[in-house]
C-alpha positions in Angstrom: -6.4 0.8 -6.4 -7.7 -1.2 -9.3 -10.8 -0.1 -11.2 -12.0 -3.6 -12.0 -11.4 -7.2 -11.0 -11.5 -8.7 -7.5 -14.1 -11.0 -6.2 -17.0 -8.9 -7.5 -15.3 -7.3 -10.5 -15.8 -3.9 -8.9 -12.2 -3.1 -8.2 -9.7 -3.7 -5.4 -7.4 -2.0 -2.9 -4.0 -3.5 -2.4 -0.5 -2.9 -1.1 2.8 -3.9 -2.8 6.4 -4.0 -1.5 9.4 -2.7 -3.5 10.2 -6.4 -4.4 6.7 -6.9 -5.9 5.0 -8.8 -3.2 1.3 -7.9 -3.3 -1.4 -8.2 -0.7 -5.0 -7.5 -1.5 -6.6 -5.4 1.3 -10.2 -5.2 0.0 -12.5 -6.5 -2.7 -14.8 -3.5 -3.3 -18.5 -4.5 -3.0 -20.2 -1.1 -2.3 -18.8 1.5 -4.7 -16.9 0.6 -7.9 -14.3 1.9 -10.3 -12.2 3.8 -7.7 -10.4 6.9 -9.1 -7.2 8.6 -8.3 -4.9 7.8 -5.4 -5.6 7.1 -1.8 -4.5 9.7 0.7 -3.2 8.7 4.1 -4.2 10.6 7.3 -2.6 10.0 10.7 -5.9 8.6 12.1 -4.9 5.3 10.5 -7.2 5.5 7.5 -6.7 6.0 3.8 -9.3 8.2 2.1 -10.5 7.8 -1.5 -13.4 7.8 -3.9 -15.2 5.4 -6.3 -16.7 6.8 -9.4 -19.7 4.5 -9.6 -21.8 2.2 -7.4 -22.8 2.8 -3.8 -26.4 3.0 -2.6 -27.5 5.3 -5.4 -25.1 4.4 -8.2 -23.4 7.8 -8.3 -20.1 6.8 -6.6 -18.9 7.0 -3.0 -16.4 8.6 -0.7 -14.8 6.1 1.7 -12.0 5.5 4.2 -10.2 2.2 4.8 -7.6 1.1 7.3 -4.5 -1.1 6.7 -6.4 -4.3 7.6 -9.2 -3.7 5.1 -12.0 -2.3 7.3 -13.9 0.1 5.0 -16.2 2.9 6.2 -18.3 4.6 3.6 -18.6 8.4 4.3 -21.0 9.4 1.5 -23.1 8.0 -1.4 -23.5 10.2 -4.4 -26.7 9.9 -6.4 -27.7 10.2 -10.0 -31.3 11.2 -9.1 -33.0 14.5 -8.2 -33.1 16.4 -5.9 -29.7 15.4 -4.5 -28.0 15.3 -7.9 -27.1 19.0 -7.1 -24.3 17.6 -4.9 -22.6 16.0 -7.9 -21.9 12.5 -8.9 -19.2 10.4 -10.5 -16.1 11.6 -8.6 -13.3 12.2 -11.1 -10.2 11.9 -9.0 -8.8 11.2 -5.6 -9.0 13.5 -2.5 -6.5 16.1 -1.4 -6.1 17.2 2.2 -6.5 20.9 2.8 -3.9 23.0 4.6 -3.5 21.9 8.2 -4.5 24.3 11.0 -3.9 23.7 14.7 -7.0 22.4 16.4 -8.9 22.2 13.2 -10.2 18.8 12.1 -8.9 17.3 8.8 -10.7 18.3 5.7 -10.5 16.7 2.3 -11.4 18.1 -1.1 -12.4 16.6 -4.5 -14.5 17.0 -7.6 -17.4 15.3 -9.3 -17.4 15.2 -13.1 -21.2 15.3 -13.4 -24.1 16.6 -11.4 -24.8 20.0 -9.9 -27.7 22.2 -10.9 -26.0 22.7 -14.3 -24.8 19.1 -14.7 -21.3 20.3 -15.4 -19.8 18.9 -12.2 -19.1 20.1 -8.7 -16.3 20.8 -6.2 -16.8 19.5 -2.7 -15.2 19.2 0.7 -15.7 16.5 3.3 -14.4 16.0 6.9 -12.8 12.8 8.3 -16.1 12.2 10.0 -18.2 12.6 6.8 -19.5 16.1 7.1 -20.1 17.1 3.5 -19.9 20.6 1.9 -21.0 21.2 -1.7 -18.7 24.1 -2.4 -19.3 25.0 -6.0 -21.5 23.9 -8.9 -19.8 24.6 -12.2 -21.4 26.4 -15.2 -20.4 25.8 -18.8 -18.4 29.0 -19.0 -16.5 28.2 -15.9 -15.7 24.7 -17.2 -17.3 21.3 -17.1 -16.2 17.7 -16.4 -13.4 18.4 -13.9 -10.7 15.7 -14.1 -8.0 14.4 -11.8 -7.4 15.4 -8.2 -7.3 19.0 -6.9 -3.8 20.4 -6.0 -3.1 22.3 -2.8 -1.2 25.5 -3.6 1.2 27.4 -1.3 -1.5 30.0 -0.8 -3.7 27.3 0.7 -6.1 27.5 -2.2 -7.0 24.5 -4.3 -6.3 24.3 -8.1 -7.8 22.1 -10.7 -8.7 21.7 -14.4 -11.9 21.0 -16.4 -11.7 18.8 -19.5 -14.5 20.7 -21.3 -16.3 24.0 -21.2 -14.9 27.5 -21.0 -15.0 30.1 -23.8 -13.5 27.8 -26.4 -15.0 24.6 -25.0 -11.4 23.3 -24.7 -11.3 23.2 -20.9 -10.3 25.6 -18.1 -7.9 26.0 -15.2 -9.4 27.2 -11.9 -8.8 27.8 -8.3 -11.1 27.7 -5.3 -10.5 28.8 -1.7 -11.4 26.6 1.3 -14.3 28.9 1.9 -15.6 28.3 -1.6 -14.5 31.4 -3.5 -14.2 30.2 -7.2 -11.9 31.8 -9.8 -11.4 30.8 -13.4 -7.7 31.3 -14.1 -7.6 30.5 -17.8 -9.8 29.4 -20.7 -7.6 26.8 -22.6 -7.1 26.9 -26.3 -5.4 24.7 -28.9 -2.2 26.6 -28.6 -2.1 25.9 -24.8 -3.1 22.3 -25.2 -6.8 21.5 -25.0 -9.0 19.2 -22.9 -6.6 18.2 -20.0 -7.0 14.6 -18.8 -5.6 14.9 -15.3 -4.9 17.3 -12.5 -2.1 19.8 -11.9 1.2 19.2 -10.2 2.8 22.0 -8.2 6.6 22.3 -8.4 7.8 22.6 -4.8 9.1 26.0 -3.8 7.4 27.7 -6.7 4.0 28.8 -7.9 4.3 26.9 -11.2 1.9 24.1 -12.0 2.4 21.5 -14.6 -0.1 19.5 -16.7 0.3 17.1 -19.6 -2.3 19.0 -21.6 -1.2 22.6 -20.7 1.9 24.4 -22.1 3.8 26.1 -19.3 6.6 27.7 -21.3 9.1 26.5 -18.7 10.5 23.3 -20.0 9.2 20.4 -22.1 8.1 17.3 -20.2 9.4 13.8 -20.5 7.4 10.7 -19.8 8.5 8.8 -16.7 6.9 6.4 -14.4 7.5 5.8 -10.7 6.7 2.7 -8.6 5.7 1.6 -6.0 3.8 4.7 -4.8 3.0 4.9 -1.9 6.2 3.4 -0.8 7.7 2.1 2.4 11.2 1.7 1.1 12.9 2.2 -2.3 11.3 3.4 -5.5 12.2 3.0 -9.1 11.8 5.7 -11.7 11.5 4.5 -15.3 12.4 7.2 -17.8 11.1 5.2 -20.8 14.5 5.4 -22.6 18.1 6.2 -21.9 19.0 9.9 -21.0 22.3 11.5 -20.2 23.3 14.3 -17.8 20.4 13.6 -15.4 19.8 15.6 -12.2 17.4 14.3 -9.5 16.1 16.3 -6.6 13.7 15.3 -3.8 11.7 18.0 -2.0 9.3 17.8 0.9 5.9 19.4 0.8 7.3 22.7 2.2 9.7 23.0 -0.8 12.8 22.1 1.1 15.3 19.9 -0.9 16.1 16.8 1.1 18.0 14.7 -1.5 20.0 15.4 -4.6 21.7 13.1 -7.1 23.3 13.3 -10.6 23.7 10.6 -13.1 25.8 10.5 -16.3 23.4 8.2 -18.0 20.3 6.1 -17.0 17.1 4.5 -18.2 15.9 3.5 -14.8 16.8 5.1 -11.5 16.4 3.4 -8.1 16.4 5.6 -5.0 16.1 4.7 -1.3 13.8 6.8 0.9 14.4 4.8 4.0 16.0 7.8 5.7 13.0 10.1 5.0 10.1 10.4 7.5 6.6 9.6 6.4 4.9 12.3 4.3 4.5 13.8 0.8 7.5 14.4 -1.4 8.1 15.6 -4.9 10.8 14.1 -7.2 12.0 16.2 -10.0 14.1 14.6 -12.9 15.9 17.1 -15.1 17.5 16.3 -18.4 18.7 18.4 -21.4 15.5 17.1 -23.2 13.0 18.1 -20.5 11.8 17.4 -17.0 9.5 15.0 -15.1 8.0 15.7 -11.7 6.3 13.0 -9.6 4.5 13.1 -6.3 5.6 10.4 -3.8 3.9 9.4 -0.6 6.2 7.7 1.9 4.6 5.4 4.5 6.3 3.7 7.3 5.1 0.3 8.3 3.9 -0.4 11.8 
């Protein structure tokens, strides 16, 4: 997604091939400045959020199919009395843990709104049934950023950019039933004011964030594209590294691919043999690690 540009300068949704061929799927005209990543569900739709626009200028939740048919599920508002539900979504959606016979449910955050105007945590079904799960207070954290992360315990984990005891942000969890827990008040020694969500390392209970020290290993800056991908992906490490190890794990933590490289600046890998789904790519070097979330899609 692009936050600006397109026919109405409100943003676009597009797809791109590994060779760089791009196709614009939708010029946004009802909801603008989309945030985070789209998430694909087997009903044939991608689900996402826009942080502004919509009927009441507070942002939207929407779903869109591969041919560009967009269905708006919810309009957030900046005005009372419905501002309690939150506004200005701050990241994409994450799908909750799947249960047999239970409809899909997606979770996200709003950076503003709620009774305390510190932001909210919400859930929404694929049909648009909305649940305002939690309204944040200043001591719990304010201005949640990035997308929530689904933990192995089926709870959802996230961060706030501000608030908490030291006003440097917080780390929190929330259960699907809405039980909220503040895990940590961040301080300068941790890394203050995180700017994006957490990343769960497959097969562990460890989360990583660029603004939070984990004590596990230093991070290295890397980029991966295209993502989502239908074929190969390229990982750009930013500079040349030696003695590189690469592992690919599925969402259950099972390692499905492993490579080593004596030296590399960019790494190309083919995922054509992997089924559609969510994977985590971990790059390890003597200088640190980089973990990326990859969504593999198969063309029709």
